[in-house]
C-alpha positions in Angstrom: -32.5 10.1 10.0 -35.5 11.9 12.0 -37.3 15.2 9.9 -38.6 17.6 12.3 -41.2 20.3 11.4 -41.3 23.2 13.4 -43.7 25.6 13.1 -44.1 28.9 14.7 -47.5 30.8 15.3 -49.4 33.1 17.2 -53.9 32.9 16.4 -53.3 31.3 13.5 -56.6 29.1 13.7 -57.5 29.8 10.6 -54.4 29.3 9.0 -52.6 26.0 11.4 -54.2 23.4 9.6 -52.5 24.0 6.0 -49.0 23.3 7.1 -49.8 20.2 8.9 -52.2 18.7 6.9 -49.7 18.9 3.9 -46.6 17.6 5.6 -48.0 15.6 8.9 -47.4 12.4 6.7 -43.7 12.8 5.6 -42.6 14.1 9.1 -41.4 11.9 12.1 -42.5 15.1 14.3 -43.8 18.0 14.8 -43.1 21.3 17.6 -45.3 24.2 16.8 -44.2 26.8 19.3 -47.7 28.8 20.0 -46.9 32.8 21.1 -49.9 32.3 24.0 -52.4 32.4 21.1 -56.0 33.5 22.2 -57.9 31.1 19.9 -57.5 27.7 19.0 -54.7 28.0 17.1 -52.6 25.4 19.8 -55.9 23.3 20.1 -56.2 22.7 16.4 -52.7 21.5 16.4 -52.8 19.0 18.4 -55.7 17.5 16.8 -53.6 16.1 14.4 -52.5 13.7 16.4 -49.5 12.1 18.6 -46.8 13.6 16.3 -47.9 17.3 17.3 -45.7 18.8 20.1 -47.3 22.1 20.8 -45.4 24.6 23.6 -46.6 27.5 24.8 -44.8 31.0 25.3 -44.8 34.7 24.8 -45.2 36.7 21.3 -41.8 38.2 21.3 -41.4 41.4 18.9 -39.3 39.6 16.7 -41.3 36.7 15.8 -38.1 35.1 14.3 -37.1 33.9 17.6 -39.9 31.4 18.5 -38.8 29.6 14.8 -35.4 29.4 17.2 -37.7 27.7 19.6 -38.9 25.4 18.0 -35.1 24.2 16.4 -34.2 23.4 20.0 -36.9 21.8 21.1 -37.0 20.0 17.9 -35.4 16.0 18.1 -34.5 15.4 14.2 -31.7 15.6 12.7 -32.8 17.4 9.8 -35.9 20.9 10.4 -37.8 21.6 8.2 -39.3 25.0 8.8 -43.0 26.5 7.8 -45.0 29.2 8.2 -48.5 29.0 9.6 -49.2 29.8 6.5 -47.1 27.5 4.1 -47.6 24.1 2.6 -45.6 21.9 0.5 -46.9 21.2 -2.7 -47.0 17.5 -3.4 -43.5 17.4 -6.0 -41.9 19.2 -3.1 -42.7 16.5 -1.0 -41.3 13.8 -3.5 -38.1 16.1 -3.8 -37.5 16.3 0.4 -37.8 12.7 0.8 -35.2 11.8 -2.4 -32.6 14.5 -1.0 -32.7 13.4 2.5 -32.0 9.7 1.3 -29.3 11.1 -0.7 -28.0 12.8 1.7 -28.4 10.0 4.3 -25.7 8.3 2.2 -23.1 11.5 1.6 -22.9 10.9 5.7 -19.2 12.5 6.3 -18.7 12.6 2.3 -17.8 15.8 0.3 -20.8 16.4 -1.7 -22.4 16.1 2.0 -25.5 19.1 1.6 -26.4 20.7 5.0 -29.1 23.2 3.5 -31.5 23.8 1.2 -33.2 26.3 -0.8 -36.7 26.1 -1.8 -39.0 28.3 -4.1 -41.8 30.3 -2.9 -45.0 31.1 -4.3 -46.8 33.7 -2.5 -50.5 34.2 -2.7 -51.8 37.5 -2.4 -55.5 38.7 -3.2 -56.7 36.4 -5.9 -53.6 35.0 -6.9 -50.4 33.5 -7.0 -47.5 36.5 -7.6 -45.4 35.5 -10.2 -43.6 38.7 -11.3 -42.7 42.2 -9.7 -39.4 39.6 -8.4 -41.9 37.9 -6.0 -40.9 34.5 -7.4 -39.2 32.4 -7.0 -38.6 34.3 -3.5 -36.2 31.6 -2.2 -36.3 30.6 1.1 -34.1 28.3 3.2 -36.0 25.7 5.3 -35.0 22.2 5.4 -31.3 22.0 6.9 -29.6 20.0 9.4 -30.3 21.6 13.0 -27.2 21.2 13.9 -25.6 23.4 10.9 -28.3 25.9 11.6 -28.4 29.8 13.2 -29.9 33.0 13.2 -28.8 36.4 14.2 -32.4 37.4 14.8 -31.7 41.6 13.4 -34.6 41.3 10.3 -38.4 39.4 10.6 -37.5 38.1 6.9 -34.4 36.9 8.1 -33.3 33.6 6.5 -31.5 30.6 8.8 -27.9 30.4 8.3 -26.4 26.7 7.9 -22.6 26.3 7.9 -21.8 23.9 5.3 -22.3 23.5 1.5 -26.3 24.2 0.2 -28.4 23.7 -3.0 -31.5 24.5 -4.4 -34.7 22.6 -4.5 -37.0 22.6 -7.7 -40.5 22.6 -6.7 -42.4 25.4 -4.4 -43.4 25.9 -0.9 -47.0 27.6 -0.8 -47.2 30.5 0.8 -50.9 31.8 1.4 -49.8 35.0 3.3 -52.6 37.4 1.9 -56.0 35.8 1.1 -57.8 38.7 1.8 -56.6 42.4 1.6 -58.0 43.1 6.0 -55.4 39.9 6.5 -52.2 42.2 4.2 -52.6 45.0 6.5 -52.3 43.9 9.6 -48.9 42.2 8.6 -48.3 45.5 7.0 -48.7 47.4 10.5 -46.7 44.9 12.5 -43.7 44.7 9.6 -43.8 48.8 9.3 -43.8 49.0 13.0 -40.5 46.8 13.2 -39.1 48.7 10.7 -40.1 52.3 12.4 -38.6 51.2 15.2 -35.2 50.0 13.5 -34.9 53.4 12.0 -35.1 54.8 15.5 -32.3 52.9 16.5 -30.2 54.2 13.4 -31.3 57.4 14.4 -32.4 58.6 17.6 -34.2 61.8 18.2 -30.5 63.1 19.9 -28.9 62.8 16.5 -31.8 63.5 14.4 -30.3 67.7 13.1 -32.2 69.4 10.6 -30.8 68.6 7.6 -31.1 65.0 8.7 -34.8 65.3 9.0 -34.6 66.6 5.4 -32.8 64.0 3.8 -35.1 61.3 5.0 -38.1 62.5 4.3 -37.0 63.4 0.7 -35.6 59.7 0.7 -38.7 57.9 2.7 -41.0 59.8 0.7 -40.0 59.9 -3.0 -37.0 58.2 -4.1 -37.3 54.9 -2.2 -41.3 54.9 -2.7 -40.6 55.3 -6.7 -37.4 53.5 -7.4 -39.3 50.1 -5.5 -42.4 51.0 -7.1 -40.1 50.9 -11.1 -38.4 48.7 -10.2 -41.5 45.5 -8.8 -43.7 47.2 -11.3 -42.2 47.8 -14.6 -38.4 46.5 -14.3 -39.4 43.4 -12.7 -43.1 43.2 -15.0 -45.1 43.6 -12.1 -48.4 44.3 -14.6 -48.5 40.9 -16.3 -49.5 39.9 -12.3 -52.5 41.9 -13.0 -54.8 43.8 -10.1 -53.2 42.3 -7.3 -50.0 43.1 -9.0 -50.5 46.6 -9.3 -51.8 46.8 -5.3 -48.6 44.8 -4.2 -46.7 47.3 -5.4 -47.8 50.3 -5.1 -48.1 49.3 -0.9 -45.0 47.7 -0.7 -44.2 51.0 -2.2 -45.6 53.5 -0.4 -44.7 51.0 3.0 -42.0 53.8 3.2 -44.5 56.6 3.9 -46.0 54.5 6.8 -42.5 53.7 8.5 -41.2 56.9 8.2 -44.7 58.6 10.1 -44.2 55.8 12.7 -40.8 57.0 13.0 -41.9 60.3 13.8 -44.7 59.3 15.9 -42.4 57.5 18.0 -40.0 60.4 18.3 -43.1 63.2 18.6 -44.0 61.1 21.8 -40.5 60.4 23.4 -40.3 62.7 26.7 
């Protein structure tokens, strides 16, 4: 059965080699959906050979739309979905080969699995984070094309599959934030999205003074404090050293930023 690697990308010239180098020898084709990059993302992707097909499109607010577009372009029965900053570990590659062989023999049987969750190691500043609730960070990244769908409601949404799922043991390596500058770029995008979603829930015309005070207390006190205690203390984020502290701190104060952006959007509305 054919295996298609699907990658959405936007201005990823520094990273696009990461998934391609790790998986090009494993898959039958690579589908890259390039969201009108202004750098050399497409050029670098094409340099990996004839397996790679690059399709140009727009840069949607919810970049999961380009994951859907990649799946639609893919010709494989199985989809391997990676972001432009993710790689397969060597152990995971072997595991993928094994499970696809098993499912090939299980076609139309009660034991057929149509999707696999994989643990993911997330690199932050100086190390892979193993505490703070960050690992194993299971993501559904290997699945049968005809069984998959997205709701497109959340930036961190996993694909949904109609059928039996299982879990693999070996990890995807996610090089998301090797520098603080890159982290802040992603931080800005995610908090803007969340602020816009908050606006849908509480539009200006329905925002009473009482509700505004409640949201302020919730987003400036309750949510940040709860999240920091949960990740840094309960889930032992302190064991990841300084990187763990920074991650837990900023993932907590993101609620401040979401509320500030939400209030700014309302203030600028006529």
